[in-house]
C-alpha positions in Angstrom: 50.4 30.0 14.5 48.4 29.7 10.6 49.6 26.2 9.8 48.7 25.2 13.5 44.8 27.2 13.3 44.3 25.4 9.8 45.3 22.0 10.9 42.9 22.5 14.2 39.7 23.4 11.8 40.5 20.7 9.2 40.7 18.0 12.4 37.7 19.3 14.4 34.4 17.7 14.6 31.9 19.1 12.7 29.6 19.4 16.1 32.2 21.7 17.6 32.0 24.1 14.9 28.2 24.0 15.2 27.1 27.7 16.5 25.7 27.3 20.0 21.9 28.5 20.1 19.7 29.7 23.3 16.2 30.4 23.9 16.7 34.1 23.4 18.4 32.9 19.8 14.7 31.2 19.6 12.8 33.8 20.2 14.2 36.1 18.2 13.3 34.2 14.7 10.0 33.6 15.9 9.4 37.3 16.6 11.5 37.8 13.2 8.7 35.9 11.3 10.5 32.9 10.6 8.4 29.7 9.7 8.3 26.6 12.3 10.5 25.0 9.4 13.1 27.2 9.5 13.4 27.7 13.3 13.7 23.8 14.0 15.6 23.6 11.0 18.2 26.0 12.9 17.8 24.3 16.3 18.8 20.5 14.6 21.9 22.4 13.2 23.0 24.3 16.0 25.3 23.1 19.3 22.4 23.3 22.2 22.3 25.4 25.6 19.0 26.4 25.7 17.4 26.3 29.1 14.6 23.3 29.7 13.7 24.9 33.5 9.7 25.4 33.9 10.8 29.3 33.5 13.0 28.7 30.6 10.1 26.9 28.7 7.6 29.4 30.0 9.5 32.2 28.5 9.5 30.5 25.1 5.6 30.2 25.2 5.4 33.7 25.6 8.0 34.4 23.3 5.7 33.1 20.6 7.6 29.4 20.1 5.1 26.8 19.2 4.6 23.7 20.8 6.4 21.8 18.3 9.4 24.4 18.2 9.8 23.8 22.5 9.1 19.8 21.6 12.2 19.5 19.5 14.4 22.4 22.1 13.5 20.0 25.1 14.3 16.6 22.7 18.0 18.7 21.7 18.7 19.9 25.1 18.6 16.5 26.5 21.1 15.1 24.0 18.7 13.5 21.6 20.6 13.5 17.9 18.8 16.0 14.9 15.9 13.6 13.3 16.4 12.3 10.5 14.6 13.4 7.3 11.5 11.8 6.2 11.3 9.8 3.4 9.9 11.4 0.3 6.3 9.9 -0.6 6.0 8.4 -3.9 5.0 11.0 -6.3 2.1 8.4 -7.9 1.1 6.1 -4.9 -1.0 3.8 -7.1 1.9 3.2 -9.6 3.9 0.6 -9.9 5.9 -2.2 -12.0 4.2 -5.6 -12.8 6.4 -8.1 -11.3 5.1 -11.6 -12.5 1.8 -12.4 -14.5 0.3 -15.6 -14.0 -2.3 -17.7 -15.9 -4.9 -19.7 -13.7 -7.4 -22.3 -14.8 -10.7 -21.6 -13.5 -12.8 -24.5 -13.0 -17.0 -24.1 -13.1 -19.2 -23.6 -10.6 -22.9 -25.0 -11.1 -25.7 -23.3 -10.0 -28.0 -26.1 -10.2 -30.1 -25.0 -13.0 -28.3 -27.4 -15.3 -29.5 -30.2 -13.0 -32.9 -29.1 -12.7 -33.2 -28.8 -16.5 -31.0 -31.8 -17.3 -33.7 -33.5 -14.9 -36.5 -32.4 -16.6 -35.6 -33.3 -20.0 -34.3 -36.8 -19.1 -37.4 -37.7 -17.5 -39.7 -36.7 -20.0 -37.4 -39.3 -22.5 -37.0 -41.4 -20.0 -41.0 -41.5 -19.6 -41.4 -41.8 -23.6 -38.8 -44.4 -24.0 -40.6 -46.6 -21.0 -43.4 -47.5 -22.6 -46.4 -48.4 -20.8 -45.8 -50.4 -18.5 -42.7 -48.9 -17.7 -43.6 -45.2 -17.3 -42.3 -44.7 -14.1 -39.4 -46.2 -13.7 -38.4 -44.6 -17.2 -39.2 -41.3 -15.6 -36.8 -41.9 -12.9 -33.8 -43.1 -14.7 -33.7 -40.4 -17.3 -34.6 -37.6 -14.9 -31.8 -38.8 -12.6 -29.6 -39.3 -16.0 -30.6 -35.8 -16.9 -29.8 -34.4 -14.1 -26.0 -35.3 -14.1 -25.5 -34.9 -17.3 -26.9 -31.1 -16.8 -24.9 -30.6 -14.1 -21.5 -31.8 -15.6 -22.6 -29.9 -19.0 -23.0 -26.8 -16.6 -19.7 -26.8 -15.1 -18.1 -27.0 -18.1 -19.6 -24.1 -19.5 -18.7 -22.3 -16.8 -14.8 -22.8 -16.9 -12.6 -20.4 -18.1 -8.9 -18.6 -17.1 -7.5 -16.3 -15.4 -4.9 -14.1 -14.9 -3.1 -13.1 -12.2 -1.1 -10.1 -11.9 1.9 -9.2 -9.6 2.6 -5.4 -8.7 5.3 -3.8 -6.9 4.1 -0.2 -5.9 6.8 2.6 -5.7 6.9 2.9 -2.2 7.7 -1.0 -1.8 4.7 -3.0 -1.0 3.2 -5.5 -3.3 0.0 -6.6 -4.3 -1.9 -8.9 -6.5 -4.5 -8.4 -8.9 -7.0 -10.9 -11.1 -8.7 -10.1 -14.4 -10.6 -12.5 -16.9 -9.1 -11.0 -20.0 -5.9 -11.7 -21.2 -3.1 -8.5 -20.1 -1.6 -7.1 -22.3 1.5 -6.2 -20.6 4.6 -8.1 -19.3 6.8 -8.5 -16.2 8.9 -4.9 -16.0 6.2 -2.7 -16.9 5.2 0.2 -15.0 1.5 0.6 -14.5 -1.1 1.9 -12.5 -4.3 0.7 -10.6 -7.6 2.0 -10.9 -10.7 0.9 -9.4 -9.3 -2.1 -8.8 -7.9 -2.7 -12.5 -4.5 -2.5 -13.9 -3.8 -0.4 -16.4 -0.7 0.4 -18.9 1.2 4.1 -18.1 
């Protein structure tokens, strides 16, 4: 007999071993001062034997059960499984790991200032080199050539490099950040993003 009982207990599903719970049990826990979190955990672990008729729900509300508790009772009585525990949020949402660092050549963007300045200088030089008979033509040619040269010089002066840093945050999402200075980082380094900038931890 004892051997049979032990075999039954080992083979019995865990759900069958869960203690049944009804509306009165919930009201007793609520009136006993237990928090919603504890009551909800007990509901999830129990075999549901709840009365979810209108009268049963009103009795729960009058007994002090919160809406969250009543909703869980309705869900469990309807055959829904206990909800999975929520995934823990990362302790540092702005922290992550460097996945890549890429150097990018940044083309220069001319603003027009170089062309204007070059045109003025070129015009003056062209006028002086054109002589008395060709001052106007020299001015025009010099201004055009100076403008082109000034434009090219300004673009060259504004050229540079930028670095793109890929970061995988602790919550799993990826994001790329750009900065003009060379980062003192490498792939695998732990970093924190502060005000849009990547800083080592």
